[in-house]
C-alpha positions as CSV (number, residue, x, y, z in Angstrom):
1,M,-6.6,53.8,38.7
2,K,-8.2,55.5,35.7
3,D,-4.9,55.2,33.7
4,F,-4.7,51.5,34.6
5,L,-8.2,50.9,33.3
6,K,-7.6,53.0,30.3
7,F,-4.4,51.1,29.4
8,T,-6.0,47.7,30.2
9,L,-9.0,48.4,27.9
10,A,-6.7,49.7,25.2
11,T,-4.6,46.5,25.4
12,M,-7.7,44.3,25.3
13,C,-9.0,46.2,22.3
14,G,-5.6,45.9,20.6
15,I,-5.6,42.2,21.2
16,I,-9.1,41.8,19.9
17,L,-8.4,43.9,16.8
18,L,-5.2,42.0,16.1
19,S,-7.0,38.7,16.4
20,V,-9.7,39.9,14.0
21,V,-7.2,41.1,11.5
22,T,-5.1,37.9,11.8
23,G,-8.3,35.8,11.4
24,I,-9.3,37.7,8.2
25,M,-5.8,37.3,6.7
26,F,-5.8,33.6,7.6
27,L,-9.2,33.1,5.9
28,I,-8.1,35.0,2.9
29,S,-4.9,32.8,2.7
30,L,-7.0,29.7,3.2
31,V,-9.4,30.7,0.4
32,G,-6.3,31.2,-1.8
33,V,-5.0,27.8,-0.9
34,I,-8.3,26.1,-1.6
35,A,-8.7,28.0,-4.9
36,S,-5.2,27.1,-6.0
37,D,-5.9,23.5,-5.2
38,S,-9.1,23.4,-7.2
39,A,-7.8,25.5,-10.2
40,V,-7.2,23.7,-13.5
41,T,-3.6,23.7,-14.4
42,K,-2.8,25.2,-17.7
43,V,-0.3,23.2,-19.6
44,E,2.1,25.4,-21.6
45,D,3.4,24.1,-24.9
46,N,6.7,22.2,-24.8
47,S,6.2,21.1,-21.2
48,V,7.8,18.3,-19.2
49,F,6.2,16.2,-16.4
50,V,8.8,15.8,-13.6
51,L,8.1,12.6,-11.8
52,K,10.0,12.5,-8.5
53,L,10.6,9.0,-7.3
54,D,11.0,9.8,-3.6
55,G,8.7,9.0,-0.7
56,I,6.1,6.3,0.2
57,V,3.6,5.2,-2.5
58,Q,0.2,4.1,-1.2
59,E,-2.7,2.6,-3.1
60,R,-4.7,5.8,-3.0
61,S,-4.0,9.4,-1.9
62,E,-6.0,11.4,0.5
63,E,-7.1,15.0,-0.1
64,T,-4.7,17.4,1.4
65,N,-5.7,19.5,4.4
66,P,-5.3,23.1,3.3
67,F,-4.6,24.1,6.9
68,G,-1.6,21.8,6.9
69,T,-0.5,23.1,3.5
70,L,-0.8,26.7,4.8
71,L,1.2,26.0,7.9
72,G,3.8,23.9,6.0
73,Q,2.8,20.7,7.7
74,A,1.5,18.8,4.7
75,D,3.1,15.4,4.3
76,M,4.6,15.5,0.8
77,D,6.4,12.2,1.2
78,E,3.3,10.1,0.6
79,M,1.9,9.7,-2.9
80,G,-1.1,7.8,-4.2
81,L,-0.6,5.2,-6.8
82,D,-3.9,6.3,-8.4
83,D,-2.6,9.8,-8.7
84,I,0.7,8.7,-10.3
85,L,-1.0,6.4,-12.8
86,A,-3.6,9.1,-13.7
87,S,-0.9,11.7,-14.1
88,I,1.2,9.5,-16.5
89,R,-2.0,8.8,-18.5
90,K,-2.7,12.6,-18.7
91,A,0.8,13.3,-19.8
92,K,0.5,10.7,-22.6
93,E,-2.8,12.3,-23.8
94,N,-1.8,16.0,-23.6
95,E,-0.1,17.1,-26.8
96,N,1.6,20.0,-25.0
97,I,3.6,17.6,-22.7
98,K,6.6,16.3,-24.8
99,G,8.2,14.0,-22.2
100,I,8.7,12.8,-18.7
101,F,11.7,13.6,-16.6
102,I,12.2,11.0,-13.8
103,Q,14.1,12.2,-10.8
104,G,15.3,9.2,-8.8
105,G,15.3,9.0,-5.0
106,V,14.4,6.8,-2.1
107,L,11.1,5.2,-3.1
108,S,9.2,2.9,-0.8
109,F,6.3,0.6,-1.8
110,D,3.9,-1.7,0.1
111,A,4.5,-4.5,-2.4
112,P,6.5,-5.3,-5.6
113,A,3.4,-4.9,-7.8
114,T,3.1,-1.3,-6.9
115,A,6.5,-0.5,-8.5
116,Q,5.6,-2.7,-11.5
117,Q,2.4,-0.8,-12.1
118,I,4.2,2.6,-12.3
119,R,6.8,1.1,-14.6
120,D,4.1,-0.4,-16.9
121,A,2.3,2.9,-17.1
122,L,5.6,4.6,-18.1
123,A,6.2,1.9,-20.7
124,D,2.7,2.6,-22.1
125,F,3.5,6.3,-22.1
126,K,6.4,5.7,-24.5
127,K,4.0,4.1,-27.0
128,S,2.9,7.6,-27.7
129,G,6.3,8.4,-29.2
130,K,7.2,10.8,-26.4
131,W,10.5,10.5,-24.5
132,I,11.5,9.7,-21.0
133,I,14.8,10.8,-19.4
134,A,15.9,9.7,-15.9
135,Y,18.4,11.3,-13.6
136,A,19.4,11.0,-10.0
137,D,22.2,11.7,-7.5
138,Q,21.7,8.1,-6.5
139,Y,19.3,5.3,-7.4
140,M,17.9,3.0,-4.8
141,Q,16.8,-0.3,-6.2
142,N,13.1,0.5,-6.4
143,S,13.6,3.9,-8.1
144,Y,16.2,2.3,-10.5
145,Y,13.7,-0.5,-11.5
146,V,11.1,2.1,-12.3
147,A,13.6,4.5,-14.0
148,S,15.1,1.7,-16.1
149,V,12.2,2.1,-18.5
150,A,13.5,5.5,-19.6
151,D,15.0,6.0,-23.0
152,S,18.2,7.4,-21.3
153,I,19.4,7.1,-17.7
154,F,21.9,9.5,-16.3
155,M,23.5,9.9,-12.8
156,N,25.5,12.3,-10.9
157,K,29.3,11.7,-11.4
158,T,29.7,10.8,-7.7
159,G,26.4,8.9,-7.4
160,M,25.6,5.3,-6.7
161,I,23.1,2.5,-7.6
162,D,21.9,0.2,-4.9
163,F,21.4,-2.9,-7.1
164,K,21.4,-6.0,-4.9
165,G,18.4,-8.3,-5.4
166,L,15.5,-8.9,-3.1
167,G,15.4,-10.2,0.5
168,G,16.1,-9.2,4.0
169,K,15.9,-10.2,7.6
170,S,12.8,-10.5,9.8
171,A,12.8,-9.7,13.5
172,Y,11.9,-12.5,15.9
173,M,10.9,-11.1,19.3
174,T,10.6,-14.4,21.2
175,G,13.9,-14.0,23.0
176,L,12.9,-10.5,24.2
177,Y,9.6,-11.8,25.5
178,E,11.3,-14.6,27.3
179,K,13.4,-12.1,29.2
180,I,10.4,-10.2,30.5
181,G,8.3,-13.3,31.2
182,V,5.8,-13.1,28.3
183,Q,4.8,-16.0,26.1
184,Y,2.7,-15.8,23.0
185,Q,0.2,-18.7,22.7
186,C,-0.5,-19.6,19.1
187,T,-3.4,-21.5,17.5
188,R,-3.3,-21.8,13.8
189,V,-4.2,-23.8,10.7
190,G,-1.8,-23.9,7.8
191,K,1.8,-24.9,8.0
192,Y,2.8,-21.9,5.9
193,K,0.8,-19.4,8.1
194,S,3.9,-17.8,9.5
195,A,2.4,-14.6,10.9
196,V,2.8,-16.1,14.4
197,E,6.4,-17.0,14.1
198,S,7.8,-13.6,14.9
199,V,6.6,-14.0,18.5
200,T,6.7,-17.8,18.8
201,R,10.1,-18.7,17.2
202,K,13.6,-17.3,17.2
203,D,14.2,-18.1,13.6
204,M,12.5,-18.8,10.3
205,S,10.7,-22.1,9.8
206,E,11.5,-24.2,6.8
207,N,8.0,-23.8,5.4
208,D,8.2,-20.0,5.6
209,R,11.6,-20.1,4.0
210,E,10.3,-22.2,1.2
211,Q,7.4,-19.8,0.3
212,R,9.6,-16.7,0.7
213,I,12.2,-18.0,-1.7
214,A,9.6,-19.0,-4.2
215,F,7.9,-15.6,-4.5
216,L,11.0,-13.5,-4.1
217,Q,12.7,-15.4,-6.9
218,G,9.6,-15.0,-9.0
219,V,9.4,-11.2,-8.4
220,W,13.2,-10.8,-9.0
221,Q,13.1,-12.7,-12.2
222,H,10.2,-10.5,-13.4
223,M,12.2,-7.3,-12.5
224,L,15.3,-8.6,-14.2
225,A,13.4,-9.4,-17.4
226,D,11.8,-5.9,-17.5
227,M,15.2,-4.1,-16.8
228,A,17.1,-6.3,-19.3
229,A,14.6,-5.5,-22.1
230,S,14.9,-1.8,-21.5
231,R,18.6,-1.7,-21.1
232,K,19.3,-4.0,-24.0
233,T,21.1,-6.6,-22.0
234,T,20.2,-10.0,-20.5
235,A,18.6,-10.9,-17.2
236,Q,21.5,-13.3,-16.5
237,Q,24.0,-10.5,-16.9
238,L,22.1,-8.2,-14.5
239,D,21.6,-11.0,-12.0
240,Q,25.4,-11.6,-12.1
241,L,26.1,-8.0,-11.3
242,A,24.0,-8.3,-8.1
243,S,25.8,-11.5,-7.2
244,D,29.4,-10.7,-7.9
245,S,29.8,-7.6,-5.8
246,I,28.1,-4.9,-3.7
247,M,27.1,-2.6,-6.5
248,A,26.3,0.3,-4.2
249,F,30.1,0.5,-3.6
250,A,31.1,0.3,-7.2
251,S,32.8,3.0,-9.2
252,A,30.4,5.3,-11.1
253,T,32.1,4.4,-14.3
254,D,31.4,0.7,-13.6
255,Y,27.7,1.5,-13.9
256,V,28.2,2.8,-17.4
257,K,30.2,-0.2,-18.4
258,A,27.5,-2.5,-17.0
259,R,24.9,-0.6,-19.1
260,L,22.9,0.3,-16.0
261,I,23.1,3.9,-17.0
262,D,24.0,5.9,-20.2
263,G,26.2,8.6,-18.7
264,L,27.5,10.6,-15.8
265,M,26.8,14.3,-15.5
266,Y,26.1,17.1,-13.0
267,P,22.6,18.6,-12.5
268,D,23.3,21.7,-14.7
269,E,24.4,19.4,-17.5
270,I,21.2,17.3,-17.4
271,K,19.2,20.4,-17.9
272,E,21.0,20.9,-21.2
273,V,20.0,17.4,-22.3
274,V,16.3,18.1,-21.5
275,K,16.5,21.5,-23.4
276,K,18.0,19.7,-26.4
277,K,15.1,17.2,-26.4
278,L,12.6,20.1,-26.2
279,G,14.5,22.1,-28.9
280,V,14.7,25.3,-26.8
281,D,17.6,27.7,-26.4
282,D,20.1,27.4,-23.6
283,D,18.9,30.6,-21.9
284,D,15.2,29.5,-22.0
285,D,13.4,28.1,-19.0
286,I,11.9,24.6,-19.0
287,N,8.2,24.4,-18.5
288,Q,7.9,21.9,-15.7
289,L,4.8,20.1,-14.2
290,T,5.1,18.3,-10.9
291,L,2.8,15.6,-9.6
292,S,0.7,18.2,-7.8
293,D,0.4,20.2,-11.0
294,M,-0.7,17.1,-12.9
295,L,-3.5,16.3,-10.5
296,N,-5.2,19.5,-11.7
297,V,-4.5,19.0,-15.4
298,K,-7.8,18.4,-17.1
299,A,-8.2,14.8,-18.2
300,Q,-10.0,13.5,-21.3
301,K,-13.3,13.0,-19.6
302,K,-15.4,10.0,-20.6
303,D,-18.9,10.1,-19.3
304,K,-20.8,8.4,-22.1
305,G,-22.3,4.9,-21.8
306,E,-22.7,2.8,-18.6
307,E,-21.1,3.5,-15.3
308,I,-18.5,1.0,-14.0
309,A,-17.7,1.6,-10.3
310,I,-14.2,1.1,-9.0
311,Y,-14.3,0.5,-5.3
312,Y,-10.9,0.8,-3.5
313,A,-10.4,-1.6,-0.6
314,Y,-6.9,-1.3,0.8
315,G,-5.2,-1.7,4.1
316,E,-5.6,-4.1,7.0
317,I,-9.1,-5.5,7.5
318,I,-10.4,-4.4,10.9
319,D,-13.6,-4.5,12.8
320,Q,-13.7,-0.9,14.0
321,P,-11.9,2.3,13.0
322,L,-8.6,3.0,14.8
323,S,-7.0,6.3,15.8
324,G,-3.5,7.4,16.9
325,F,-0.2,6.4,15.5
326,A,0.2,3.4,13.2
327,S,-3.5,3.8,12.3
328,G,-3.1,4.3,8.5
329,H,-5.8,3.5,6.0
330,A,-7.8,0.3,6.7
331,I,-10.7,-1.7,5.4
332,V,-13.3,-1.3,8.2
333,G,-15.7,-4.2,8.0
334,S,-19.0,-2.4,8.8
335,E,-18.2,0.6,6.7
336,T,-17.2,-1.5,3.7
337,V,-20.3,-3.6,3.9
338,K,-22.4,-0.4,3.9
339,D,-20.6,1.0,0.9
340,I,-21.1,-2.3,-1.1
341,N,-24.7,-2.5,-0.2
342,E,-25.2,1.1,-1.5
343,L,-23.4,0.1,-4.8
344,A,-25.8,-2.8,-5.1
345,E,-28.8,-0.5,-4.8
346,D,-27.4,2.1,-7.2
347,E,-29.2,1.5,-10.5
348,D,-26.7,3.8,-12.4
349,V,-23.8,1.4,-11.6
350,K,-23.9,-1.5,-14.0
351,A,-20.8,-3.4,-12.7
352,V,-18.3,-3.1,-9.9
353,V,-14.6,-3.5,-9.9
354,I,-13.2,-3.9,-6.4
355,R,-9.6,-2.9,-6.2
356,V,-8.1,-5.0,-3.4
357,N,-4.7,-4.3,-1.8
358,S,-4.8,-5.9,1.6
359,P,-2.8,-8.3,3.8
360,G,-6.1,-9.4,5.4
361,G,-6.9,-9.0,9.1
362,S,-10.0,-9.8,11.0
363,A,-11.5,-13.1,9.8
364,I,-15.0,-12.0,11.0
365,A,-14.9,-8.7,9.1
366,S,-13.5,-10.4,6.0
367,E,-16.4,-12.9,6.0
368,Q,-18.9,-10.1,6.4
369,I,-17.4,-8.2,3.4
370,W,-17.4,-11.5,1.4
371,H,-21.1,-11.9,2.2
372,A,-21.9,-8.4,1.1
373,I,-20.1,-9.1,-2.2
374,Q,-22.2,-12.2,-2.7
375,Q,-25.3,-10.1,-2.4
376,L,-23.9,-7.5,-4.8
377,K,-23.2,-10.3,-7.3
378,T,-26.9,-11.1,-7.5
379,K,-27.6,-7.7,-9.0
380,K,-24.5,-6.8,-11.1
381,P,-21.1,-8.3,-12.2
382,V,-18.3,-8.0,-9.7
383,V,-14.6,-8.2,-10.8
384,I,-11.6,-8.1,-8.5
385,S,-8.5,-6.2,-9.4
386,M,-5.7,-7.3,-7.1
387,G,-3.0,-4.7,-6.3
388,G,0.3,-5.4,-4.4
389,L,-1.4,-7.7,-1.8
390,A,-4.6,-9.7,-1.9
391,A,-3.8,-12.3,0.7
392,S,-5.5,-14.1,3.5
393,G,-8.6,-12.0,4.4
394,G,-7.8,-10.0,1.3
395,Y,-8.2,-13.2,-0.7
396,M,-11.3,-14.2,1.2
397,I,-13.1,-11.1,0.1
398,S,-11.9,-11.6,-3.4
399,A,-12.7,-15.3,-3.8
400,G,-16.4,-14.9,-4.4
401,A,-16.2,-12.4,-7.3
402,D,-17.3,-13.3,-10.8
403,Y,-13.7,-12.8,-12.1
404,I,-10.3,-12.1,-10.6
405,V,-7.5,-10.1,-12.3
406,A,-4.1,-9.8,-10.6
407,E,-0.9,-8.0,-11.4
408,P,1.9,-10.4,-12.3
409,T,3.7,-9.7,-9.1
410,T,0.7,-9.6,-6.8
411,L,1.1,-11.7,-3.7
412,T,-2.1,-13.6,-3.0
413,G,-3.5,-16.8,-1.4
414,S,-2.3,-17.3,2.2
415,I,-5.5,-19.2,2.9
416,G,-5.2,-19.9,6.6
417,I,-6.4,-18.7,10.0
418,F,-4.6,-18.1,13.3
419,G,-5.2,-16.9,16.8
420,L,-2.5,-15.3,19.0
421,I,-2.8,-14.5,22.7
422,P,0.0,-13.3,24.9
423,N,0.4,-14.9,28.3
424,F,1.8,-12.7,31.1
425,S,2.0,-15.3,33.9
426,G,5.8,-15.3,33.8
427,L,6.0,-11.5,34.1
428,V,3.1,-10.9,36.5
429,G,3.5,-14.0,38.7
430,D,7.1,-15.1,38.6
431,K,8.8,-11.7,38.3
432,L,6.4,-9.3,40.0
433,G,5.0,-11.8,42.5
434,V,1.3,-11.0,41.8
435,T,-1.1,-13.8,42.7
436,F,-4.8,-14.2,41.9
437,D,-7.8,-15.9,43.6
438,G,-11.5,-15.7,43.1
439,V,-14.7,-17.6,42.4
440,T,-16.9,-18.3,39.3
441,T,-20.4,-19.6,38.8
442,N,-19.4,-21.8,35.9
443,R,-16.3,-23.9,35.0
444,Y,-15.0,-21.6,32.3
445,G,-16.2,-18.3,33.7
446,D,-12.6,-17.1,34.0
447,Y,-11.3,-18.5,30.7
448,E,-10.0,-15.1,29.6
449,H,-8.0,-14.8,32.8
450,K,-6.5,-18.3,32.3
451,L,-5.5,-17.6,28.7
452,V,-3.7,-14.4,29.7
453,L,-2.4,-14.9,33.2
454,S,-2.3,-18.6,34.0
455,K,0.2,-21.4,33.1
456,E,-2.5,-24.0,33.5
457,N,-4.7,-23.3,30.5
458,E,-4.3,-26.3,28.2
459,T,-8.1,-26.9,28.1
460,E,-8.8,-23.2,27.1
461,I,-6.1,-23.4,24.4
462,K,-7.9,-26.5,22.9
463,F,-11.2,-24.7,22.8
464,M,-9.4,-21.8,21.0
465,Q,-7.8,-24.2,18.5
466,S,-11.3,-25.6,17.7
467,Y,-12.5,-22.0,17.1
468,V,-9.6,-21.4,14.7
469,D,-10.2,-24.8,13.0
470,R,-13.8,-23.8,12.3
471,G,-12.6,-20.5,10.8
472,Y,-10.3,-22.4,8.5
473,E,-13.1,-24.7,7.3
474,T,-15.3,-21.6,6.6
475,F,-12.4,-20.1,4.6
476,L,-12.0,-23.3,2.6
477,D,-15.8,-23.4,1.9
478,I,-15.7,-19.8,0.7
479,V,-12.9,-20.4,-1.7
480,A,-14.2,-23.7,-3.0
481,K,-17.6,-22.1,-3.7
482,G,-16.2,-19.0,-5.3
483,R,-13.5,-20.7,-7.4
484,S,-15.6,-23.8,-8.4
485,M,-13.2,-26.2,-6.7
486,T,-13.7,-29.0,-4.1
487,R,-12.7,-28.4,-0.5
488,D,-9.9,-30.9,-0.8
489,Q,-8.5,-29.1,-3.9
490,V,-8.4,-25.8,-2.0
491,H,-6.9,-27.4,1.1
492,E,-4.0,-28.8,-1.0
493,I,-3.0,-25.3,-2.2
494,A,-4.0,-23.5,1.0
495,Q,-2.2,-24.2,4.3
496,G,-1.5,-20.4,4.6
497,R,0.8,-20.6,1.5
498,V,1.6,-17.3,-0.2
499,W,1.5,-17.4,-4.0
500,L,2.9,-15.1,-6.6
501,A,0.1,-14.3,-9.1
502,T,2.0,-15.9,-11.9
503,D,2.0,-19.1,-9.9
504,A,-1.6,-18.6,-8.6
505,L,-3.0,-18.5,-12.2
506,P,-2.4,-22.2,-13.1
507,I,-3.8,-23.3,-9.8
508,H,-7.0,-21.3,-10.4
509,L,-6.7,-18.8,-7.6
510,V,-6.9,-16.0,-10.1
511,D,-8.4,-15.8,-13.6
512,Q,-6.1,-13.4,-15.5
513,L,-2.9,-11.5,-15.2
514,G,-3.4,-7.8,-15.9
515,S,-4.0,-4.3,-14.6
516,L,-6.9,-2.4,-13.2
517,D,-7.8,-1.3,-16.7
518,D,-8.0,-4.9,-17.7
519,A,-10.3,-5.6,-14.8
520,V,-12.5,-2.7,-15.9
521,K,-12.7,-4.0,-19.4
522,K,-13.8,-7.4,-18.1
523,A,-16.4,-5.8,-15.9
524,A,-17.8,-3.9,-18.9
525,E,-17.8,-7.2,-20.9
526,L,-19.8,-9.0,-18.2
527,A,-22.2,-6.1,-18.0
528,K,-22.6,-6.1,-21.8
529,A,-21.6,-2.4,-21.9
530,D,-20.1,-1.3,-25.3
531,E,-19.6,2.2,-24.0
532,Y,-18.7,2.9,-20.4
533,Y,-16.9,5.2,-18.0
534,T,-15.6,4.7,-14.5
535,S,-16.3,6.3,-11.2
536,A,-14.1,5.9,-8.0
537,Y,-15.6,4.9,-4.7
538,P,-15.7,5.6,-1.8
539,E,-15.2,9.4,-2.2
540,K,-11.9,10.6,-0.8
541,S,-12.0,12.3,2.6
542,S,-12.3,16.0,2.2
543,W,-10.0,18.5,3.9
544,I,-12.8,19.3,6.3
545,D,-12.9,15.6,7.3
546,N,-9.2,15.6,7.8
547,I,-9.5,18.6,10.1
548,L,-12.2,16.9,12.1
549,N,-9.9,13.8,12.3
550,A,-7.0,15.7,13.7
551,D,-6.0,12.7,15.9
552,K,-5.6,10.5,12.8
553,E,-3.4,13.2,11.1
554,K,-1.3,13.4,14.2
555,G,-1.1,9.6,14.2
556,S,0.0,9.6,10.6
557,Y,2.8,12.0,11.5
558,L,3.9,10.0,14.5
559,D,3.7,6.9,12.3
560,S,6.0,8.5,9.7
561,E,8.5,9.5,12.4
562,L,8.5,6.0,13.9
563,R,9.1,4.5,10.5
564,T,12.2,6.6,10.1
565,V,13.6,6.1,13.7
566,L,12.9,2.4,14.1
567,G,13.9,1.2,10.6
568,D,13.7,-2.6,10.4
569,L,12.1,-2.7,13.9
570,Y,9.2,-0.6,12.8
571,E,7.1,-3.5,11.5
572,P,7.3,-5.7,14.7
573,F,6.8,-2.7,16.9
574,V,3.6,-1.6,15.1
575,D,2.4,-5.2,14.9
576,A,2.7,-5.6,18.6
577,R,0.8,-2.3,19.2
578,M,-1.9,-3.4,16.8
579,D,-2.4,-6.8,18.4
580,Q,-4.4,-5.3,21.3
581,H,-7.0,-4.0,18.8
582,R,-7.2,-7.0,16.6
583,N,-9.9,-9.7,16.6
584,R,-8.9,-13.0,18.1
585,L,-9.5,-14.8,14.8
586,Q,-7.1,-13.5,12.2
587,A,-6.8,-14.1,8.4
588,R,-3.8,-12.0,7.9
589,F,-0.7,-12.0,5.7
590,P,2.3,-13.5,7.5
591,F,5.0,-10.9,7.1
592,S,5.8,-7.5,5.6
593,V,6.9,-7.3,2.0
594,S,7.5,-3.5,1.7
595,M,10.2,-2.6,-0.8
596,K,12.7,0.2,-0.3
């Protein structure tokens, strides 16, 4: 018995000692990770910034959780557009960085304007006289569009280029719901407001087809013009390439003949090209800086003059925060209103640029944010900078600003409202045999039950349509007031129609085509600030916040896995999941425009 107790106590002491030692080592490693993250990157002379075009680009990055990094669980496939643009700018300003090496891959964007902004930043980088070289085993269309700005483009001798134009198929789930006895009831205003069609139709409506053709053609022509100018060919010739054959299946030598690339070589050979550009010997190493390295490169800090705040509002507009899978970054109505009110009271902030990249969402939350911006406007200038999307509710929150600047390929407008409620009477009643009975004190005491579980709900649907109609009238009034137009003028270009920014400019939905920097310049002009600097709001979530929000991180991981597994079915699947959390009154973009 004594031996048993002795061995038991020894084992327990050993476990405790091991835990303490492991904990100390873990903390030491954690401190090392945090220190390395915060350390300033020293840029060696004759360095190259390696920009890898692979992964998903979002409007803004989140701070990395060091625990995830330490355990090898950090998601390296997601990049912030803000980080990419800032890194390219730093590379331009740093005299020790001689060029950028673009490594092509599979790049995914939320909208065409995101790719355009990266390409424009690279074009601006070239104005410094520095070089850009691109290389890839294969170029997907997005990465090729961005890489085409390079001075020279090379590819693996057995590589391919997926050069095919824009477009794709949308999934219509109505047939599936019919099989299980579910019918989606739609109330909407706006003949182009096609967000409901994926669950109410089995094919694309002519109105939806019309607007999609218009903006896809506009985006494609813009891309062709950019690529043609860089590759010293014509937009017509490039367009013909995508029409005559499937370029992804073409011979590698055909890409050279078509002037899509400058040459074919293996990875070891491209290193020699870069070394020659740098003027180093064959046996010397290349000083490389990744995107992560560039984030810690010291920028030319400008903190003189007046402060211009840049407030990032991106993602779907929702009433309350969500957790779990498919709960990526969102514009939460109450939180955004609070942030805007704080900026209004901040006397150091002389003007505010709101960076909007949103498909819209809850009409109620959108109107609340709009109202907060109206109050902000009474104290300081407000300028909107539109990113990839600023549509529906995203346009509603933009409409009341003093000035709107949009990227040329921004998708905006979509001024319309809809409501969507599933009816399960066919499933629950006809297929499962469930019946209902009960009493109410008032005529419409059970209206929710009728909307969801009864086939006799025409009166309730009429009430809901009136509710949606009032939402549309409110939307028209907001735009008319903000854009100095009449209600009828707005209605004529509204109807849920999606507009490319180049088309939105002449109809007065936006004031200028330009970048975030252009919007900042305009804000400074309105604030009469000759000298100014910018500050980003809200602050990014710290790694501690990310730890505390473990469910959200887990959701992001599941979301990433679902995106990979479901492919084209990902969007309708997630959309169906999100419907149960959405407000009944929606001002939301009608479809996905993500580019791969």
